[in-house]
C-alpha positions as CSV (number, residue, x, y, z in Angstrom):
1,M,22.5,-6.5,-28.3
2,Q,20.7,-4.7,-25.4
3,I,17.0,-5.3,-25.1
4,P,15.0,-2.1,-24.8
5,V,13.4,-1.5,-21.4
6,H,9.9,-1.3,-22.9
7,A,10.3,-4.7,-24.5
8,K,11.4,-6.2,-21.2
9,R,8.4,-4.7,-19.5
10,Y,6.0,-6.0,-22.2
11,A,7.5,-9.5,-22.0
12,F,7.2,-9.5,-18.2
13,T,3.5,-8.5,-18.4
14,Q,2.9,-11.4,-20.7
15,V,4.5,-13.7,-18.1
16,V,2.3,-12.2,-15.4
17,K,-0.8,-12.9,-17.4
18,L,0.2,-16.5,-18.0
19,S,1.5,-17.2,-14.6
20,P,1.8,-14.8,-11.6
21,I,3.7,-17.5,-9.8
22,A,6.5,-17.6,-12.5
23,A,6.5,-13.8,-12.7
24,S,6.9,-13.6,-8.9
25,K,9.8,-16.0,-9.0
26,I,11.5,-13.7,-11.6
27,L,10.9,-10.7,-9.5
28,Y,12.3,-12.4,-6.4
29,W,15.4,-13.7,-8.2
30,N,16.1,-10.2,-9.7
31,R,15.9,-8.6,-6.2
32,F,17.6,-11.2,-4.0
33,K,19.5,-13.5,-6.4
34,T,18.0,-16.5,-4.7
35,R,15.1,-18.9,-5.5
36,L,11.6,-18.0,-4.1
37,N,10.6,-20.9,-1.9
38,L,6.8,-21.3,-2.1
39,E,6.8,-24.9,-1.0
40,N,8.1,-24.1,2.4
41,P,8.4,-20.3,2.8
42,K,10.4,-19.1,5.8
43,T,11.2,-15.4,5.4
44,F,8.8,-12.4,5.7
45,N,9.0,-11.8,1.9
46,E,8.5,-15.4,1.0
47,K,5.4,-15.7,3.2
48,L,4.0,-12.5,1.8
49,M,4.6,-13.9,-1.7
50,W,2.7,-17.1,-0.7
51,L,-0.2,-15.1,0.7
52,K,-0.2,-12.9,-2.5
53,L,-0.5,-15.9,-4.8
54,F,-2.6,-18.4,-2.9
55,E,-4.8,-16.6,-0.4
56,D,-8.4,-15.5,-1.2
57,V,-7.7,-12.8,-3.9
58,E,-11.3,-11.8,-4.3
59,F,-11.7,-11.1,-0.6
60,K,-8.6,-8.9,-0.5
61,R,-9.6,-7.1,-3.7
62,R,-12.6,-5.6,-1.9
63,F,-10.2,-3.8,0.5
64,T,-7.6,-2.9,-2.1
65,D,-10.2,-1.1,-4.2
66,K,-10.0,2.4,-2.7
67,V,-13.6,3.2,-3.3
68,K,-14.8,0.0,-1.6
69,A,-12.3,0.5,1.2
70,R,-13.9,3.9,1.9
71,E,-17.3,2.2,1.9
72,Y,-16.1,-0.5,4.3
73,M,-14.6,2.1,6.7
74,I,-18.0,3.8,6.9
75,T,-19.8,0.4,7.6
76,V,-17.5,-0.3,10.5
77,G,-18.0,3.1,12.0
78,Y,-14.6,4.6,11.0
79,N,-16.0,7.3,8.6
80,Y,-14.4,10.0,10.8
81,L,-11.0,8.6,9.8
82,L,-11.5,9.3,6.1
83,P,-10.4,12.5,4.4
84,P,-13.4,14.6,3.4
85,L,-14.7,13.4,0.1
86,I,-15.4,15.8,-2.8
87,G,-16.5,13.2,-5.3
88,I,-16.0,9.8,-7.1
89,F,-15.9,9.8,-10.9
90,D,-16.0,7.1,-13.5
91,E,-14.7,9.3,-16.3
92,I,-12.2,12.1,-16.4
93,E,-14.6,14.2,-18.5
94,D,-17.0,14.3,-15.6
95,I,-14.6,16.3,-13.4
96,I,-15.2,20.0,-13.6
97,F,-11.9,21.4,-12.2
98,E,-13.3,25.0,-12.0
99,Q,-15.7,23.8,-9.3
100,L,-13.1,22.1,-7.2
101,P,-11.7,23.8,-4.1
102,R,-8.3,25.5,-4.2
103,K,-6.6,22.4,-2.6
104,F,-7.4,18.8,-3.2
105,V,-6.1,15.3,-3.9
106,L,-6.9,13.1,-7.0
107,K,-6.3,9.4,-6.6
108,C,-7.2,6.4,-8.7
109,S,-9.0,3.5,-7.1
110,H,-7.1,0.6,-8.6
111,G,-3.4,1.1,-7.8
112,E,-0.7,2.6,-5.6
113,G,1.2,5.8,-6.3
114,M,-1.6,7.0,-8.6
115,T,-2.1,10.3,-6.9
116,I,-2.0,13.9,-7.9
117,V,-1.8,16.5,-5.1
118,C,-3.0,20.0,-5.9
119,E,-1.8,22.6,-3.4
120,N,-3.0,25.6,-5.5
121,K,-5.6,25.1,-8.3
122,R,-4.5,28.4,-9.9
123,E,-1.1,26.8,-10.7
124,M,-2.6,23.6,-12.1
125,D,-2.4,22.8,-15.8
126,Y,-5.8,21.2,-16.4
127,R,-4.9,19.7,-19.7
128,E,-1.7,18.1,-18.3
129,T,-3.6,16.8,-15.3
130,R,-6.2,15.2,-17.5
131,Q,-3.5,13.5,-19.6
132,H,-1.8,12.3,-16.4
133,L,-5.1,10.9,-15.1
134,A,-5.8,9.2,-18.5
135,E,-2.4,7.4,-18.2
136,M,-3.1,6.3,-14.7
137,M,-6.7,5.1,-15.5
138,A,-5.3,3.0,-18.4
139,T,-2.7,1.3,-16.2
140,D,-3.3,-2.3,-15.0
141,Y,-1.4,-2.0,-11.8
142,S,-1.7,-5.8,-11.1
143,L,0.7,-6.4,-14.0
144,K,3.5,-4.3,-12.6
145,Y,4.5,-6.7,-9.8
146,A,2.2,-9.7,-10.4
147,E,-0.2,-8.7,-7.6
148,P,-3.5,-10.4,-8.4
149,H,-5.6,-8.5,-5.8
150,Y,-5.2,-5.4,-7.9
151,S,-6.7,-7.0,-11.0
152,S,-10.3,-6.4,-12.1
153,I,-10.8,-3.3,-9.9
154,I,-12.8,-0.8,-11.8
155,P,-10.7,2.3,-12.4
156,R,-12.3,5.3,-10.8
157,I,-11.1,8.7,-9.7
158,I,-11.5,9.7,-6.0
159,I,-11.2,13.4,-5.2
160,E,-10.6,14.3,-1.5
161,R,-9.8,17.5,0.3
162,L,-6.1,18.0,0.9
163,I,-5.3,17.3,4.6
164,E,-2.6,19.7,5.8
165,S,-1.2,20.7,9.2
166,S,-2.4,24.1,10.3
167,T,1.0,24.7,11.9
168,G,3.1,23.7,8.9
169,D,4.4,20.6,10.8
170,D,5.2,17.5,8.8
171,V,2.4,14.9,8.4
172,Q,3.5,11.8,10.3
173,E,2.7,8.4,8.7
174,Y,2.3,5.2,10.8
175,N,2.0,2.0,8.8
176,I,1.1,-0.8,11.2
177,H,2.0,-4.4,10.3
178,C,-0.5,-6.7,11.7
179,F,-0.1,-10.5,11.9
180,H,-3.3,-12.6,12.5
181,G,-5.1,-9.5,13.7
182,V,-2.3,-8.4,16.1
183,P,-0.3,-5.2,15.6
184,K,3.3,-6.1,15.8
185,I,5.4,-3.5,14.0
186,I,4.8,0.3,13.5
187,E,6.7,1.5,10.4
188,A,6.9,5.2,11.2
189,T,8.1,7.8,8.7
190,F,9.3,11.1,10.1
191,D,10.1,14.4,8.3
192,R,8.9,13.1,5.0
193,F,10.1,15.0,1.9
194,T,12.8,16.7,3.8
195,P,16.6,16.0,4.1
196,K,15.9,14.6,7.6
197,E,13.4,12.0,6.4
198,Q,13.8,8.6,8.1
199,T,11.7,5.5,8.4
200,L,12.0,3.2,11.4
201,M,10.4,-0.1,12.4
202,L,9.1,0.2,16.0
203,T,7.4,-2.1,18.5
204,P,3.9,-1.3,19.7
205,D,5.6,0.0,22.9
206,W,7.5,2.4,20.8
207,F,11.0,1.0,20.9
208,N,13.3,0.6,17.9
209,T,13.4,-3.0,16.6
210,N,16.7,-2.4,14.7
211,Y,15.3,-4.8,12.1
212,L,16.4,-2.5,9.3
213,K,19.9,-2.7,7.8
214,K,20.3,1.0,7.9
215,K,20.8,2.1,11.5
216,L,19.3,5.5,12.4
217,P,19.3,7.4,15.7
218,F,15.9,7.5,17.4
219,D,14.5,9.6,20.2
220,E,11.6,7.5,21.7
221,A,10.3,10.3,23.9
222,K,10.3,13.0,21.2
223,A,8.8,11.0,18.5
224,R,6.1,9.0,20.4
225,P,2.6,10.2,19.1
226,A,0.0,11.1,21.7
227,Q,-2.4,9.0,19.5
228,L,-0.4,5.8,19.8
229,D,-3.0,3.8,21.7
230,E,-5.7,5.0,19.2
231,L,-3.5,4.0,16.2
232,L,-3.0,0.5,17.6
233,A,-6.7,0.1,18.5
234,I,-7.7,1.0,14.9
235,A,-5.1,-1.3,13.4
236,K,-6.2,-4.2,15.6
237,K,-9.9,-3.8,14.6
238,L,-9.3,-3.3,10.9
239,S,-6.8,-6.2,10.7
240,K,-9.0,-8.8,12.4
241,P,-10.2,-10.6,9.2
242,F,-6.7,-11.0,7.7
243,T,-3.7,-13.3,8.0
244,Y,-1.5,-10.3,7.3
245,V,-2.3,-6.7,6.5
246,R,-0.5,-3.4,6.9
247,I,-2.9,-0.7,8.1
248,D,-1.7,2.7,6.8
249,L,-2.6,5.6,9.0
250,K,-1.4,9.2,9.4
251,V,-1.7,12.0,12.0
252,V,-2.4,15.6,11.1
253,D,-3.0,18.2,13.8
254,E,-3.4,15.4,16.4
255,K,-6.2,13.8,14.3
256,V,-5.8,10.3,12.9
257,Y,-6.7,9.6,9.2
258,F,-6.9,6.3,7.3
259,N,-4.8,5.8,4.1
260,N,-4.9,2.2,2.9
261,F,-5.1,-1.5,3.5
262,T,-1.8,-2.8,2.2
263,F,-1.4,-6.6,1.6
264,T,1.9,-6.6,-0.3
265,P,4.2,-4.0,1.1
266,D,7.2,-3.2,-1.2
267,A,5.6,-5.8,-3.6
268,C,6.9,-8.5,-1.1
269,L,10.5,-7.5,-2.1
270,N,11.7,-5.6,0.9
271,N,15.5,-5.9,1.0
272,Q,16.0,-3.5,3.8
273,I,15.2,-5.9,6.6
274,Q,18.1,-7.9,8.0
275,E,18.0,-11.6,7.1
276,D,17.7,-13.0,10.6
277,D,14.9,-10.5,11.4
278,S,13.1,-11.4,8.1
279,H,13.0,-15.0,9.4
280,K,11.7,-13.8,12.7
281,L,8.9,-11.9,11.0
282,G,8.2,-14.9,8.9
283,Q,7.6,-17.0,12.0
284,W,4.8,-14.7,13.0
285,L,2.8,-15.8,10.0
286,D,1.2,-19.2,10.2
287,L,0.2,-20.3,6.7
288,D,-2.3,-22.9,5.7
289,I,0.0,-24.4,3.1
290,G,-1.6,-27.8,3.2
291,K,-4.9,-26.5,2.1
292,S,-5.7,-27.0,-1.6
293,R,-5.3,-23.8,-3.6
294,H,-5.7,-22.8,-7.2
295,P,-3.1,-20.6,-9.0
296,V,-4.5,-17.1,-9.5
297,T,-4.7,-15.0,-12.6
298,V,-4.4,-11.2,-12.9
299,A,-5.8,-10.4,-16.3
300,R,-8.3,-7.5,-15.9
301,S,-11.9,-8.3,-16.9
302,K,-14.0,-6.2,-19.3
303,Y,-16.0,-3.6,-17.4
């Protein structure tokens, strides 16, 4: 008898609520078919899992919350990196779509992938959009991949102006992996949403690391952004408080914009990096495993 997918998902969320550690071990086994080593983690994924489960969750939650992340960017003088804000709303009913500009972006504060891009308001179905927003607002993202730092974030809706290239060129994304406050890898995505889309892991000097299993051709001279030094300086400053963080940035019309602080890229389940290189990246993370820690929980509090 085959167990329905929704039943499996429900059972897994109950495991997450009881023990994020046990849930993480299940996720890891399902992806890699090997045991998650939390006692002596070696690989990049294992060490990210350890940080996810045992590092200061409350501290990271402040930067995971997209509303608080915006506030933090303003306090450190990086307000100019933020997309123009239209409004922040606690309730869907407070949004008056008729008063919004023709193009905008809706995003929820408490998870990833909870975004609605409107390129032409005249073509938007407001009823369908409200329903989609309601589903996203009701989602406890922390239960999806046992990520405690997403729990207890108050769900809110952020509306920003849509950032587009005036020339029609593709928006270039640069997600910078930082280890102990040092930018080490630039994960660059080119030609997103086109047949030519490719993602590469590059050094800060803009050379291909060849860490990924899928080998792709790369033209260093053509792809190097004029803002590379600025991107690295921003990532270095923003990553300073953290053992590990990925600073997600993008460039539109030669201007840098901030996207996210990411602490658990690919939910700590990246199977695209070659095994030897995963160990190399793991060596860049010095964990304080000997320090006493308490297992974390992810159940969302009442608001």
